[in-house]
Each structure stands twice: as structure tokens, then as C-alpha cells.
C-alpha positions as semicolon CSV with decimal commas, in nm:
position;residue;x (nm);y (nm);z (nm)
1;M;2,320;8,165;6,676
2;R;2,682;8,162;6,638
3;R;2,805;8,130;6,974
4;T;2,935;8,514;7,015
5;L;3,159;8,658;7,290
6;A;3,056;8,778;7,600
7;V;2,974;9,159;7,659
8;V;2,962;9,183;8,038
9;L;3,007;9,587;8,000
10;S;2,741;9,811;8,058
11;V;2,658;10,088;7,820
12;G;2,661;10,343;8,091
13;A;3,031;10,218;8,163
14;V;3,122;10,194;7,819
15;L;3,029;10,595;7,785
16;A;3,185;10,684;8,096
17;A;3,532;10,523;8,007
18;A;3,491;10,666;7,646
19;A;3,420;11,028;7,803
20;C;3,766;10,959;8,014
21;S;3,955;10,867;7,697
22;R;3,811;11,160;7,515
23;A;3,937;11,404;7,802
24;A;4,313;11,210;7,840
25;G;4,380;11,173;7,457
26;S;4,276;11,475;7,315
27;G;4,644;11,542;7,228
28;G;4,609;11,471;6,836
29;S;4,805;11,220;6,686
30;G;4,764;10,991;6,932
31;G;4,939;10,700;7,115
32;S;5,300;10,778;7,362
33;G;5,539;11,017;7,182
34;G;5,319;11,125;6,889
35;R;5,257;10,722;6,782
36;I;4,926;10,670;6,649
37;A;4,723;10,494;6,884
38;A;4,586;10,143;6,766
39;V;4,337;9,795;6,869
40;G;4,371;9,504;6,754
41;A;4,052;9,287;6,893
42;E;4,258;9,000;6,862
43;S;4,628;8,949;6,907
44;Q;4,731;8,838;6,545
45;Y;4,542;9,209;6,416
46;A;4,738;9,364;6,669
47;D;5,068;9,195;6,557
48;V;5,027;9,285;6,199
49;I;4,936;9,669;6,302
50;A;5,234;9,680;6,510
51;Q;5,458;9,536;6,195
52;V;5,307;9,740;5,945
53;G;5,310;10,065;6,145
54;G;5,646;9,981;6,362
55;R;5,808;10,274;6,551
56;Y;5,542;10,530;6,434
57;V;5,209;10,319;6,612
58;S;5,092;10,198;6,994
59;V;4,938;9,907;7,006
60;T;4,715;9,708;7,187
61;A;4,565;9,387;7,178
62;I;4,225;9,339;7,307
63;M;4,220;8,928;7,354
64;S;4,571;8,810;7,362
65;N;4,595;8,519;7,666
66;P;4,586;8,179;7,426
67;N;4,515;7,959;7,766
68;T;4,209;8,111;7,795
69;D;3,870;8,092;7,590
70;P;3,843;8,372;7,354
71;H;3,467;8,311;7,309
72;A;3,402;8,366;7,713
73;F;3,598;8,674;7,678
74;E;3,420;8,959;7,911
75;A;3,526;9,351;7,830
76;S;3,601;9,575;8,061
77;A;3,590;9,940;8,119
78;S;3,968;9,951;8,019
79;V;3,888;9,809;7,713
80;A;3,637;10,032;7,673
81;R;3,878;10,309;7,757
82;Q;4,129;10,169;7,482
83;V;3,896;10,144;7,231
84;S;3,812;10,510;7,282
85;A;4,108;10,632;7,240
86;A;4,233;10,436;6,910
87;Q;4,251;10,616;6,591
88;L;4,264;10,256;6,398
89;V;4,106;9,944;6,491
90;V;4,119;9,580;6,369
91;Q;3,881;9,344;6,419
92;N;3,746;9,047;6,267
93;G;3,392;9,061;6,223
94;A;3,142;8,761;6,156
95;G;2,977;8,755;6,447
96;Y;3,347;8,653;6,635
97;D;3,413;9,031;6,798
98;T;3,049;9,173;6,832
99;F;3,152;9,344;7,159
100;M;3,370;9,563;6,996
101;N;3,071;9,724;6,759
102;T;2,902;9,768;7,116
103;I;3,198;9,958;7,253
104;E;3,274;10,135;6,962
105;N;2,908;10,311;6,904
106;A;2,902;10,394;7,285
107;A;3,202;10,527;7,278
108;A;3,258;10,842;7,039
109;G;3,602;10,926;7,101
110;P;3,813;11,110;6,864
111;P;3,782;11,000;6,465
112;R;3,904;10,655;6,435
113;K;3,954;10,414;6,159
114;V;3,806;10,110;6,157
115;I;3,891;9,780;5,953
116;V;3,655;9,499;5,970
117;V;3,803;9,203;5,816
118;Q;3,500;9,054;5,711
119;R;3,398;9,338;5,513
120;L;3,749;9,374;5,349
121;L;3,695;9,053;5,230
122;G;3,361;9,105;5,136
123;L;3,235;8,827;5,332
124;P;2,839;8,805;5,430
125;D;2,730;8,800;5,774
126;G;2,635;8,457;5,772
127;T;2,994;8,358;5,722
128;P;2,966;8,006;5,899
129;N;3,386;8,012;5,997
130;P;3,457;8,298;6,110
131;H;3,813;8,224;6,190
132;L;3,928;8,424;5,879
133;W;4,296;8,452;5,986
134;Y;4,345;8,104;5,870
135;K;4,273;8,189;5,502
136;P;4,616;8,278;5,343
137;G;4,471;8,554;5,104
138;T;4,374;8,745;5,450
139;M;4,647;8,889;5,636
140;P;4,798;9,041;5,323
141;A;4,483;9,227;5,264
142;V;4,482;9,347;5,656
143;A;4,851;9,449;5,584
144;D;4,784;9,715;5,269
145;A;4,433;9,798;5,463
146;I;4,651;9,892;5,775
147;A;4,906;10,056;5,546
148;S;4,673;10,282;5,390
149;A;4,467;10,364;5,660
150;L;4,788;10,429;5,894
151;A;4,916;10,645;5,604
152;A;4,571;10,830;5,601
153;I;4,643;10,930;5,972
154;Q;4,993;11,044;5,930
155;P;5,055;11,062;5,573
156;A;5,451;11,166;5,632
157;H;5,523;10,822;5,695
158;A;5,323;10,669;5,413
159;A;5,605;10,496;5,206
160;Y;5,720;10,346;5,551
161;F;5,401;10,187;5,608
162;E;5,359;10,052;5,245
163;A;5,716;9,914;5,242
164;N;5,661;9,746;5,619
165;A;5,333;9,604;5,485
166;A;5,494;9,456;5,174
167;A;5,815;9,352;5,367
168;F;5,498;9,147;5,567
169;V;5,354;8,996;5,270
170;R;5,695;8,867;5,193
171;S;5,768;8,726;5,516
172;L;5,446;8,495;5,447
173;A;5,641;8,282;5,199
174;P;5,758;7,996;5,413
175;W;5,388;7,953;5,550
176;T;5,217;7,944;5,177
177;G;5,523;7,773;5,085
178;A;5,439;7,507;5,348
179;I;5,105;7,495;5,204
180;A;5,168;7,412;4,865
181;A;5,416;7,150;4,913
182;F;5,169;6,973;5,183
183;R;4,933;7,004;4,903
184;A;5,190;6,866;4,610
185;R;5,248;6,581;4,840
186;Y;4,960;6,513;5,053
187;A;4,650;6,630;4,872
188;G;4,375;6,476;4,931
189;T;4,415;6,347;5,329
190;P;4,161;6,312;5,508
191;V;4,135;6,481;5,887
192;A;3,930;6,520;6,196
193;T;3,831;6,809;6,389
194;T;3,669;6,935;6,719
195;E;3,592;7,302;6,566
196;P;3,656;7,495;6,275
197;V;3,938;7,668;6,378
198;A;4,224;7,596;6,118
199;D;3,917;7,464;5,833
200;Y;4,074;7,720;5,582
201;M;4,428;7,623;5,608
202;L;4,344;7,289;5,580
203;Q;4,135;7,344;5,281
204;A;4,413;7,560;5,114
205;A;4,666;7,269;5,209
206;G;4,432;6,989;5,021
207;A;4,334;6,832;5,330
208;V;3,964;6,662;5,364
209;N;3,798;6,753;5,683
210;L;3,569;6,431;5,770
211;T;3,391;6,579;5,997
212;P;3,018;6,688;5,992
213;F;3,044;7,085;5,991
214;A;2,712;7,079;6,209
215;F;2,929;6,914;6,479
216;Q;3,244;7,189;6,462
217;A;2,961;7,421;6,460
218;D;2,765;7,289;6,748
219;I;3,161;7,281;6,960
220;M;3,209;7,598;6,817
221;N;2,892;7,771;6,966
222;G;2,841;7,559;7,281
223;V;2,589;7,340;7,161
224;D;2,580;6,999;7,235
225;P;2,615;6,794;6,897
226;S;2,374;6,539;6,785
227;A;2,406;6,156;6,881
228;Q;2,463;6,091;6,557
229;D;2,709;6,338;6,506
230;V;2,908;6,238;6,784
231;A;2,914;5,910;6,653
232;A;2,997;6,003;6,329
233;E;3,328;6,164;6,432
234;R;3,395;5,857;6,675
235;S;3,404;5,645;6,405
236;L;3,646;5,877;6,187
237;L;3,879;5,754;6,494
238;T;3,843;5,407;6,579
239;Q;3,784;5,303;6,193
240;H;4,101;5,475;6,158
241;K;3,963;5,707;5,846
242;V;4,165;5,996;5,926
243;R;4,557;6,053;5,939
244;A;4,527;6,363;6,232
245;L;4,262;6,518;6,465
246;V;4,310;6,875;6,479
247;Y;4,185;7,039;6,735
248;N;4,089;7,390;6,940
249;E;4,386;7,364;7,209
250;Q;4,266;7,712;7,363
251;V;3,847;7,586;7,405
252;T;3,845;7,217;7,521
253;D;3,575;7,051;7,725
254;S;3,480;6,707;7,861
255;L;3,379;6,601;7,473
256;T;3,673;6,745;7,273
257;E;3,894;6,634;7,551
258;S;3,744;6,274;7,519
259;F;3,820;6,301;7,114
260;V;4,202;6,369;7,200
261;A;4,213;6,103;7,422
262;L;4,041;5,859;7,159
263;A;4,285;5,994;6,922
264;R;4,591;5,888;7,070
265;S;4,463;5,513;7,152
266;N;4,398;5,461;6,814
267;G;4,708;5,597;6,733
268;I;4,597;5,872;6,550
269;P;4,826;6,225;6,567
270;V;4,678;6,516;6,712
271;V;4,731;6,856;6,623
272;G;4,629;7,116;6,817
273;V;4,549;7,493;6,689
274;Y;4,503;7,799;6,824
275;E;4,243;8,091;6,798
276;T;4,452;8,373;6,897
277;M;4,865;8,392;6,850
278;P;5,044;8,158;7,129
279;E;5,251;8,324;7,332
280;P;5,582;8,400;7,394
281;G;5,794;8,446;7,081
282;Y;5,537;8,412;6,814
283;H;5,424;8,696;6,514
284;Y;5,147;8,622;6,289
285;Q;5,357;8,467;6,022
286;S;5,590;8,192;6,210
287;W;5,219;8,102;6,416
288;M;5,085;8,023;6,097
289;L;5,437;7,803;5,981
290;A;5,412;7,639;6,289
291;E;5,112;7,484;6,281
292;M;5,118;7,393;5,901
293;E;5,477;7,218;5,998
294;A;5,245;7,026;6,311
295;L;5,022;6,909;6,029
296;Q;5,318;6,796;5,828
297;R;5,455;6,635;6,091
298;A;5,136;6,408;6,178
299;V;5,083;6,271;5,850
300;A;5,424;6,241;5,704
301;G;5,563;6,081;6,031
302;K;5,261;6,014;6,258
303;I;5,379;6,284;6,509
304;S;5,118;6,503;6,742
305;T;5,200;6,831;6,838
306;E;4,906;6,900;7,037
307;H;5,082;7,236;7,195
308;L;5,327;7,500;7,038
């Protein structure tokens, strides 16, 4: 089973928190100052909500700390209150943030629109890689869906939301341009990874991930990889079969740290990637561009970027 985010929140606590939110948030348009109350399960989705909704939304990110393991997230009563009061929720799906379903099902609250990105993209429940925000086509679809949802809540501002969504999509051009430039020059470049965090972006850029997916999935799910897969991963670095190691900077343990050290000792540049948006100073589009530029530096100049 995929390692999912831990929910340390009883249904009773959720219901109690939801009741409080319903009592406090029954004023119609939601949010502060008449703004739409919105929640992004992950900080990257909250960021896109904020960019599309602008001055008409009040946004909360549930998972927003880039220095913690998202897979060990513990929901709390305050999270239940935020979700139950929200008129719009955007969550990843694909088994990544199932705690949101638990809270939503328990917290009736005011009517809310829920965008599940997995469903939006038409992906099955068994999608093996849940890091959907690394797909170049994901956030344009999410931005459009957010604009439609916000317009349904506040029709008078529909044109504003649509214009912001279009501006957001245009702002992704530097990132998608960097992906295209890398693919044009470095297609077929072999890389190794510790987890499938950035696999969608690597595929779009034409890089070839030589790490067995079983190894990536085991690390992602908190399972000890097989000795055979560990040996295969080591050989990629010691035999210089790859030109970069892309690792999950946000979730490390002794095994993944040993591979980072092995890459360093063998002159293989290391690229750190994140599951939630690094802070401070990043928006979704600048974060994705920074990670693509880090990959380009690794391949072109053997320069490591272990932390953004």
C-alpha cells in the first residue's frame, strides 16, 4: 500500500470542530471581509488559489512546512475547522492526502466545492506516482478549475477570476520553456532518483530515470527496498551511469543520505527537490523553474543544488 499521510484525528474531534466552524462561519460569502474561504491541502495548491482568487479569497494551506515530512503530517482540530469553514477545497488525491476525505466527510459545514486534482486529470485511483504538481499540464487545469469554482461562488467576479487564471497559465512559460530547452539539448540524459517526486518533470524534460521504480516506490512508501534494488542504485553512482542524482530533500533517512554521500564522493551532482513549496519567496511557478534550472546546472556544469 502507498504510504499515506497519517491522520491523528478522531472522528469525534472532527465533528466537534466542524460544529464550531458552522456556528462561526454561517455568514454567507465566507472568509474575512466577505472573501471566499478556501483551503489548499498542499501549499502549492493554496498558492494557485491565491493567485487566481486574488483579493476575493482568503486562503489557508494545510501542509506548508518545507522542513517536515509531508507523509508524517498529523491533522489537528484546527485543520478540521479550516476545512469545514471552507467554500473551496483543492486537494491532490491519488492517495496522497486522504486525511482530507476523512475531514470533509465528517465536517458538514457550509456547502463547499472540492477539486480533487487526480479526478480533474482523469487519473485512476491506482496512479503509482501521486506527485501530480510536477506534471507541466497539471496546474493550468487546476487554475481553470479554480476560476470556475470561484466564479460559481461569486459570479460577479467571474471575469476577474478567469483573467487571473489566464495570467497564471502564461506565467508558467519560463518553466515550460526551460523544460523544452533541456529536452532539445539533453534528451536521453540518464539520472538516478531516490523517490518519484520529480519524475513527471524529468519525463517531460526527456531525462531517463535509471532507478528501478520499485526502489523509488519503496522509499516513498517507507518500505525497505530489496537488496537487489539497493545494489542497482549504488551501481548507477559508483559506475557513473548517471549524470545527476535527484533526491527528495524533504524526506530523508540513513539510506537516502547514504546515496547522496555516494553521489558526492563519485562526482555525481545532486539535485534536491521538494514535495511542498519551499519558503520564503517562492510561488509555484518560480519553484518549478528553480528546480528545472537546478537540473540543467547539474547536467551542463556538474553543479549540485541540494537545497533551494
